[in-house]
C-alpha positions in Angstrom: 151.3 93.8 121.1 151.6 96.9 123.5 154.9 95.7 124.1 156.3 94.9 121.3 155.4 98.3 120.0 157.4 99.5 123.1 160.5 98.1 122.7 160.5 97.2 118.3 160.0 100.7 117.9 162.8 102.7 116.0 163.6 105.9 118.8 163.6 108.0 115.5 160.4 107.1 114.5 159.2 109.4 118.0 161.2 112.6 117.5 161.1 113.2 120.5 164.6 115.0 121.2 165.0 117.4 123.8 164.7 121.2 123.0 166.0 124.3 125.0 163.4 126.6 126.3 163.3 130.2 127.2 162.8 128.6 130.3 165.7 125.6 130.9 168.2 128.3 131.8 167.0 128.3 135.6 166.9 124.3 135.7 169.4 123.1 133.1 171.9 125.7 133.1 171.4 127.1 129.7 173.3 123.9 127.5 171.1 121.3 126.2 173.3 117.9 124.4 171.0 117.1 121.6 173.6 115.0 119.8 176.4 112.3 119.9 178.3 111.2 117.2 181.8 109.3 117.1 183.2 112.4 115.4 180.6 115.2 116.8 178.5 116.2 119.8 175.4 119.1 119.4 174.5 121.6 121.7 172.4 124.0 122.5 173.2 126.8 123.9 170.4 129.6 125.4 171.2 133.1 123.8 171.1 134.6 127.5 174.0 132.7 128.8 175.9 133.4 125.8 174.9 137.0 126.0 176.0 136.9 129.8 179.7 135.6 129.3 180.0 139.8 127.9 182.1 138.4 124.7 182.9 140.5 122.0 181.9 137.8 120.1 178.9 134.8 120.5 181.7 132.1 119.5 184.2 132.8 122.3 181.2 133.1 124.6 180.2 129.7 123.3 183.7 127.9 123.4 184.3 129.4 127.1 180.8 127.8 127.7 181.5 124.3 126.5 185.4 124.9 128.0 184.0 124.9 131.4 181.5 122.2 130.8 183.8 119.4 128.8 186.7 120.8 130.6 188.8 121.2 127.4 188.6 123.8 125.2 186.4 122.8 122.1 186.9 122.7 118.6 183.5 124.0 117.1 182.5 122.8 114.0 179.6 125.4 113.5 177.3 127.4 114.5 173.6 128.2 114.0 171.8 130.8 115.3 168.1 129.0 117.0 165.9 131.9 115.8 161.6 132.6 116.4 159.2 133.7 114.0 160.5 137.5 115.2 164.0 136.1 114.1 165.0 137.2 117.7 167.8 135.0 118.6 167.1 132.2 121.1 170.1 130.4 121.8 172.6 128.4 119.1 173.1 124.7 118.0 177.3 123.5 118.3 178.6 121.4 116.3 182.2 120.3 118.2 185.0 118.1 117.1 185.2 115.3 119.3 
């Protein structure tokens, strides 16, 4: 029964997606891929990493960060800030085209 539960339960039931924590910048370099599809990929990027790029706009910094990681310029589809309960930006959820 236990093995059936382990192997037959769909992954979506567990809701165990990676989340970007403030302490992850030292360990994960501030970029976490959270979804992958046929036409897009979704990343969470730490706001401190974006700020460290010293770009005029967050979009420019996000492009630079993802271009360095992907080894090609990304096509950004959407950028959503991740905010805490005090409305402080902790990071960004970025969807790029494949």
